[in-house]
SEVO-401299 format. One line per 4 residues: number of its first residue (from 0); their letters; for each residue x, y, z of N, C-alpha, C, O. Coordinates in nm, 3 decimals. Each point is the difference from the previous one (the first is absolute). Last residue first. Layout:
NUM> a> X,Y,Z,X,Y,Z,X,Y,Z,X,Y,Z | ...
// end
This chain:
67> xxxx> 23.778,21.659,-14.119,-0.130,0.069,-0.009,-0.037,0.025,-0.144,-0.106,0.057,-0.028 | 0.477,-0.318,0.412,-0.051,0.008,-0.137,-0.134,0.070,-0.001,-0.086,-0.028,0.084 | 0.320,-0.069,0.321,0.065,0.109,-0.070,-0.047,0.012,-0.144,0.025,0.102,-0.064 | -0.173,-0.453,0.359,-0.047,0.129,0.053,0.057,0.117,-0.078,-0.064,0.105,-0.011
63> xxxx> 0.200,-0.554,-0.077,-0.133,0.026,-0.055,-0.055,0.133,0.049,-0.079,0.063,-0.070 | 0.610,-0.138,0.020,-0.108,-0.038,0.090,-0.133,0.033,-0.065,-0.011,0.095,-0.078 | 0.487,-0.216,-0.180,-0.093,0.106,0.041,-0.102,-0.058,0.095,-0.041,-0.115,-0.015 | 0.548,0.011,-0.257,-0.098,-0.048,0.097,-0.084,0.118,0.044,0.054,0.104,0.040
59> xxxx> 0.208,-0.167,-0.527,-0.004,0.070,0.128,-0.106,-0.062,0.089,-0.109,-0.034,-0.047 | 0.416,-0.173,-0.359,-0.140,0.017,0.039,0.000,0.063,0.138,0.050,-0.060,0.095 | 0.316,-0.040,-0.540,-0.027,0.053,0.134,-0.149,0.018,0.021,-0.069,0.059,-0.084 | 0.362,-0.411,-0.235,-0.097,0.110,-0.006,-0.034,0.042,0.142,-0.039,-0.083,0.082
55> xxxx> 0.326,-0.297,-0.199,0.065,0.126,-0.031,-0.092,0.120,-0.010,0.046,0.111,-0.027 | -0.200,-0.552,0.150,0.066,-0.014,-0.130,0.059,0.133,-0.045,-0.005,0.034,-0.119 | -0.225,0.067,0.521,-0.043,-0.126,-0.060,0.055,-0.003,-0.142,-0.040,0.079,-0.085 | 0.106,0.208,0.577,0.047,-0.016,-0.136,-0.042,-0.138,-0.049,0.043,-0.101,0.055
51> xxxx> -0.229,0.466,0.342,0.029,-0.138,-0.037,0.045,0.001,-0.145,-0.061,0.066,-0.084 | 0.024,0.319,0.529,-0.024,-0.043,-0.137,0.035,-0.148,-0.018,0.068,-0.059,0.084 | -0.013,0.316,0.330,-0.105,0.078,-0.063,-0.030,-0.040,-0.145,-0.085,0.061,-0.065 | 0.407,-0.299,0.357,-0.098,0.055,0.093,-0.116,0.071,-0.069,-0.114,-0.011,0.045
47> xxxx> 0.340,-0.375,-0.321,0.063,0.102,0.083,-0.109,0.062,0.086,-0.116,-0.041,-0.010 | 0.190,-0.437,-0.318,-0.078,0.094,0.080,0.090,0.094,0.076,0.104,-0.039,0.055 | -0.098,-0.292,-0.519,0.082,0.056,0.105,-0.079,0.108,0.073,-0.041,0.100,-0.059 | -0.006,-0.527,-0.320,-0.081,0.088,0.084,0.088,0.046,0.116,0.035,-0.079,0.087
43> xxxx> -0.022,-0.195,-0.608,0.074,0.055,0.114,-0.090,0.098,0.074,-0.065,0.085,-0.062 | -0.044,-0.549,-0.256,-0.008,0.145,0.013,0.084,0.042,0.120,0.020,-0.077,0.094 | -0.114,-0.380,-0.466,0.049,0.057,0.126,-0.009,0.151,-0.004,0.013,0.061,-0.107 | -0.332,-0.439,-0.171,0.120,0.084,-0.003,0.033,0.051,0.140,-0.086,0.006,0.088
39> xxxx> -0.305,-0.278,-0.265,0.118,-0.075,0.042,0.129,0.080,0.000,0.108,-0.058,0.003 | -0.583,0.195,-0.093,0.076,-0.043,-0.117,0.130,-0.072,0.037,0.079,-0.032,-0.089 | -0.513,0.293,0.288,0.035,-0.139,0.027,0.072,-0.059,-0.122,-0.052,-0.088,-0.068 | 0.045,0.622,0.247,-0.069,-0.097,-0.087,0.050,-0.141,0.031,0.112,-0.017,0.047
35> xxxx> -0.124,0.422,0.325,0.083,-0.067,-0.100,-0.081,-0.095,-0.086,-0.089,-0.069,0.051 | -0.125,0.327,0.304,0.082,0.091,-0.080,0.071,-0.071,-0.115,0.001,0.052,-0.112 | -0.268,-0.277,0.451,-0.087,0.081,-0.085,0.081,0.084,-0.099,-0.046,0.027,-0.111 | 0.278,-0.281,0.426,-0.072,-0.095,-0.084,-0.097,0.073,-0.093,-0.022,-0.044,-0.113
31> xxxx> 0.257,0.284,0.445,0.085,-0.029,-0.114,-0.068,-0.099,-0.095,0.022,0.005,-0.121 | -0.245,0.095,0.522,0.007,0.120,-0.082,0.085,-0.024,-0.125,-0.038,0.042,-0.110 | 0.014,-0.382,0.432,-0.130,0.013,-0.067,-0.002,0.121,-0.092,-0.058,-0.004,-0.108 | 0.437,-0.055,0.374,-0.004,-0.104,-0.103,-0.132,0.006,-0.076,-0.002,-0.017,-0.122
27> xxxx> 0.057,0.299,0.491,0.083,0.046,-0.112,0.000,-0.102,-0.113,0.001,0.037,-0.117 | -0.225,-0.148,0.518,-0.070,0.109,-0.068,0.078,0.049,-0.122,-0.058,0.029,-0.104 | 0.256,-0.351,0.390,-0.109,-0.059,-0.079,-0.076,0.106,-0.077,-0.040,-0.023,-0.114 | 0.539,0.150,0.218,-0.110,-0.048,0.084,-0.107,-0.061,-0.091,0.007,0.013,-0.122
23> xxxx> 0.548,0.038,0.031,-0.137,0.038,-0.035,-0.102,-0.059,0.098,0.012,-0.115,0.041 | 0.518,0.282,0.018,-0.082,-0.120,0.006,-0.145,0.037,-0.029,-0.055,0.087,0.068 | 0.453,0.201,-0.284,-0.066,-0.016,0.129,-0.088,-0.124,-0.005,-0.051,-0.036,-0.106 | 0.294,0.188,-0.271,0.098,0.033,0.102,-0.059,-0.010,0.140,0.070,0.025,0.098
19> xxxx> -0.193,-0.309,-0.579,-0.031,0.116,0.084,0.113,0.026,0.098,0.084,-0.087,0.024 | -0.262,-0.188,-0.498,0.121,0.017,0.078,-0.018,0.128,0.080,-0.007,0.109,-0.057 | -0.364,-0.457,-0.188,0.043,0.134,0.037,0.126,-0.008,0.085,0.006,-0.076,0.097 | -0.357,-0.215,-0.481,0.097,-0.002,0.109,0.044,0.142,0.029,-0.004,0.086,-0.088
15> xxxx> -0.438,-0.392,-0.156,0.093,0.111,-0.007,0.097,-0.016,0.117,-0.026,-0.076,0.092 | -0.244,-0.290,-0.223,-0.080,0.107,-0.058,0.084,0.125,-0.021,-0.004,0.060,-0.107 | 0.162,-0.591,0.107,0.010,0.126,0.075,-0.084,0.106,-0.070,0.015,0.020,-0.121 | 0.084,-0.505,-0.002,-0.132,0.043,0.049,0.005,0.127,0.085,-0.090,0.023,0.081
11> xxxx> 0.566,-0.220,-0.143,-0.120,-0.051,-0.067,-0.128,0.046,0.072,-0.004,0.006,0.122 | 0.466,0.272,-0.143,-0.069,-0.090,0.092,-0.126,-0.051,-0.070,-0.080,0.080,-0.049 | 0.586,0.158,-0.079,-0.137,-0.022,-0.044,-0.062,-0.106,0.090,0.054,-0.110,0.013 | 0.358,0.455,0.136,-0.039,-0.130,-0.056,-0.146,-0.003,-0.044,-0.084,0.074,0.052
7> xxxx> 0.406,0.375,-0.065,-0.076,-0.080,0.096,-0.047,-0.131,-0.065,-0.022,-0.005,-0.121 | 0.263,0.326,-0.146,0.082,-0.045,0.112,-0.075,-0.098,0.090,0.054,-0.104,0.038 | -0.245,0.333,-0.422,0.114,-0.076,-0.052,0.079,-0.064,0.112,0.070,-0.099,-0.023 | -0.432,0.390,0.115,-0.052,-0.128,-0.047,0.108,-0.085,-0.067,-0.018,-0.121,-0.016
3> xxxx> 0.098,0.570,0.168,-0.009,-0.091,0.114,-0.049,-0.139,-0.044,0.033,-0.100,0.063 | 0.246,0.419,-0.398,-0.136,-0.011,0.050,-0.003,-0.102,0.114,0.072,-0.100,-0.005 | 0.375,0.394,-0.124,-0.077,-0.120,-0.033,-0.138,0.004,0.065,-0.020,0.059,0.106 | 0.350,0.354,-0.285,-0.044,-0.067,0.120,-0.090,-0.117,-0.040,-0.084,0.012,-0.089
// end
């Protein structure tokens, strides 16, 4: 399987890029800005109801009330 960075275009002065399955809100962009390094690479972000896949890694969504 090919890497997404081999397929997607290189954008000058791009900090990072994300290919998503849902339109990102301003809050999600701020969160991704903290998450991704500023190396000009593309990342895949696929959201589902109870989890998010970032570059093929599953991250479960949890409420702050449920964490203890």
